[in-house]
N, C-alpha and C positions, 0 to 999 in steps of 0.2 A: 504494500500500500504506500503510495507516494505521500510524503509530507507536504501538506498544502494548508497553511493557516487560514482561518476564516477571515473574510474581509468583505465589507459592504462596498461592492463595486459600483461606481457611478458610471453607468453606461446606457446607451440607447442605440437602437438599430435605425431609428428614423433620421436623426440629424446627421449631417455630413460635416466633416472637418478635416483639416490637413495643413501642411506646411511645405515650403520649398525644400527639395530633397537634399541639398548640400550647400555649403557656403561658397559663394562666388569668390574668385581669387582677388587678391589685393591689387591696388594700382601698380602698374609697371610689370605685371605678370607676363611671362613668355613661355614658350614651350621648348622641350628638349626633344631629342630624336624619338620618333614614333616607333612603336612596336609593330613590325610588319610581318612577324612570323605567323604562319598559319595555325589553325586550331589543331590540337591533338585530343584524342579521346581521354576524358578524365578517368582515373583509375576507379574500379568498382570498390564498393565497400568491402572491408574484410569480413570474413565469416568465422573468425576465431572466437574463442571464449572471451567473455567480458574481461577487460583489463583489471589489474589490481587497483586498490583504492589509493595508491600513492599519488601525490601531487606532481604535476609537470609544470615547469616554468623555465623555458630556455629555447635554444635554437634546435630545430628539427631538420635533418638532412632530407631534402625532397628530390635529390638527384640532379644531374647536369651541373654539379658544382654549386648548387644553390641551397640556401637554408632559410627557414621561416621561423620566426618566434611564435611559440604556442604555449598556452597555459591550460591545464586540465585539473579538475578537482572533483571530489566526490566519487561515489561508486554506484554501479547498477548491478553488481554481481549477485546480490541477494534478491533484489526486486525484479530483475529482468526488464526494467524499464529502459527505453531507448536513451542513447547519449544525445544530449542537447548541444548544438553547435551554434555559437553566437557570431554573427557576421556584421561587422561595423559598416558605417557609411563612408562616403568618400573622405579621405584624409584622416580618418579615425581608425583606432585599433583596439587591442585588448583592454587597455587601461580604461576606456570609456565604460565598459561593462562592469568594471570593478569599482565604479565611483557613483556618487549622487550629487545633486545640487545641495548647497548649504541649507539644511532644514530651518535655519534661522531667517531665511528669506521667504516668509509665508506667501508673499505676492508672486514669487518666482518671476522677478522682473528681468532676469537674464534673458537675452534674446534666444539663446538655444540653437541658433543656426548661423552665427556669424563669428568670425575668427577672434575678435577681441575678448569674448567671454571666456575663452580657453584659459586665460590667466587668472581668473577670479571666480570665486563662488563654487568651485568644484573640489570635492574631497573624496579620498578613498574611504570606503565604508563597508562594514559587514552587512549592511542593509542593501547592498548593491545586488543587481540581478545575478551576477556571477556567483557571489557568495551564497545567496539565499537558495538559488536553484541547486547548488552543490549539496544542500542538505537533503534533497530528495532523490537525486539521480546524478549520474556523471555529466559534467558540463565542460566544454572546451571552447576556447576562443583563440584569436591569433591576430598578428599584424601582417597585413599585406605589405609588399615592398613600398618604401618611400612614405609610409604614414608616420613613422618614427625614425629619426636619423641620429639619435644620440644614445650612448650606452654600449656595453660590450655584447649585447644580444640583439642587434638590429638585423632585421630581415635583409637578405641580399637585394641591393637596389636593381632596378631594371630600367630600360628606356621608357620615357613618358612622353606623351600620353600612351595608354595601352588599350588593347581590346579586351572585351569581357572573356574571350576564350582563355586568356592567360589566368584570369581569376578563377574560372571554373576548374581549369587544370590544376592550379595550385591547391585549391580546396580539396580535391580528390587525392592529390599526391600527399598532402599533409596528413589527412585522416588515415591513409594507408600506412604512412611512415610511423604514425603514432600507434598503430595497431588497434585503433578504436573500431569495434564492430558495428556494422549497420544493422538495420536502417536507422536513420537519424531524424531527430526533430530539428529542423533548421529555423533559427530565429534571426531575422534579417532586418536591419535598419537602413532606410534611405537607399543609396546606391546598392547596398548589400542585397536589397530586394531583387534586383535584376540578376545578381549572381545566384541567389537561391532559386529564382524562377528557372533560369536556364539549366542549372544543375539538376533540379527536380524533373524538368521535362526530358532531359537527355539520359537521366539515370533514375527512373522512377522506382526501381527495385531498392534503391538506397534511402528512400524517403518514408518516414513513419508519420510525419506531421509538419505543419508550417505555421509559424507565427510571424506576421508581417507588421513591423513597427514603423508607422509612417513611411512606408516603403515606396520607392519609385516603381512604377509599372509601365509596361509597354503600351497600356491602354491610353496613356497620355497623348500619344500621336493621333488618337481618334477625337480627342477633346479640344486641345489647343490648336491654334492656327499653325500652318506649316512654317511661317517665318518665325513665329515665337519659339517653336521647338528647335528650329535651326539655331537661333540665338542661344538658347539653353544648351544645346549640344556644344557650340563653340566655347561658351563660358566654362563648361565642365572639362573641356580638353586643355584649358590653360593651366600652367603651373607657375609657381613662384618659390622663392626660398622659404616662405612661410607655409605654402601649401603645395607640396611637391608631387602629389598624386594627380594625374590627369586621366580622364576616362572618356570613352566615345559612347555617348548615349544613343544616338540614332543607329549606330552599328549594332549595339546591343538589342535595340528594338527589332531590327531586321532578323537577327539570329534567333531571337525568342519566337518570333512569328513563324519562322521556318521550321521550328522544332515541333515535336508532337504535343498534344494537349497536356495540361498539368495532371499529375496523378490524383486520383480520388482519395485523399487522405484528410484527416481532421485538420482544420485550419481556423485561425483567428486573425482578424485584421484590427489593428489599433491605429487611430488617426488623431493627430494633434488638433487642438482648437484655438491655439494662439497664433495669429497671423505673423508671418515673418517681418522683420524690421527692415524695410526697404530704405529707411533713412540712414542706416549704417553702411549701406553699400557705397563703394567708390563710384565716381562718375562713369568709369569705363564699364561698370557692370550694369549700367542703366541704358546703354545704347541699344537701339533696335527694338523690335516687338518683344514682349516679355510673356512668359508663362505666368498666369495670374493665380492668386489664391483660390478664386472660384474654379479655375481649371483643375487645380489640385484636388479640391473637394469632390468634383465629379469623377476624377480618375481613381480616387480612393474607393468610392462606391463601386465602380466597375471592377476594381481589383477584388473586392469582397465577393461580388457576384461571380466572377470568373473562377474563383476558388470554391464556390458554394460554401462560404465560411460559416462555421457554427455561430459566430458572433462578429459583428462589426462594432467595436467600441469607439464611440465618437465623443462622448462627454468626458474628456480626459483632463481638463484644466492644465494643459501642457503645451509647451513649445515643441519644436520638431524632435528634440532628443527626449522622447517620452521616458526612456529608461533612466534618465537623470532627474527629470521633473517628478515623475510618478513611478518609481521602480516597482511598487507593489502591484500596479495594474499589469505590468509586463510579466512579473513573476506569476501572478494568478492566471494569466492567459497561457503561459507555458505549462503550468500545472494542469489546466483544463485539457490542453492538447495531449500532454503525456498520459493523462488518465484515460483519454479516449482512444489511445492506440491499442491495437489488438494485443491480448496477453500472449506471452511466449508459450510455445508448446511445452507440455509437461515433460520433464526429463525421465 
């Protein structure tokens, strides 16, 4: 039986909410060499027995001379519950899932989706999604290349901007290298939603459930105008010393749409209800047509419909980074999906 503390969730299926999927880069941003390598099949989930309950925190060799920082905690050896994998948004990594916003900020005034807030109001906490989920099942998270550039355990850098294929391949290679048995519950924030979607569609046998946390969806291309989506794509491909990860959004949309439908697994969608702070964006980020907050709201509803989600939680009192603003909502959603996954066969 999974540990899942009681909590009075503030949720509704009717109202729509959301937020811009990732911070636009600072003034003076440029790009570095693009990743032009073709996609490779992502490794399948391992089928070995559940790993021991030791903690993991360090570099994992994923082959081809590359390493990725990964952290795992908790055990599923006794419960048989699936391993939960936390996938961060653009420019963010494992540390995000281990932190929360300062609880002494009751109004939660931090914008939650712009670079300046990263230096204030965030603290490591045992109340974080990573730590709390580890009390009920095995949980892992990781740093994609170039989301963290300091310390002895930094993931191997790569050319930026890069394609989603690289992220899907790295996710599979990392889980295989860790020896984490599938299928997994993928919990994805922002750009991480595209990674989870393509991985799930191309490797459905590896997926036990999905939790989408104000996640980007390919359905945005149906909602926003073509020029607005083009501007959005260009903004997210830019890099700077402060935001070194660049991603190709439109390319990801095309590859997801060319893949098979999503697997029929338990899913929950959470959407933010605090609009993004456009007043904090530099002038360069305001040029051209823009994806609007209203576009985001509609895309979130379509994401929930496409996954036949058990619940679409929209009354979150949160900015884009729901796991920092309201970690309990995310923890409860993960518990719900884990509990809804099929029980393992009797030994």
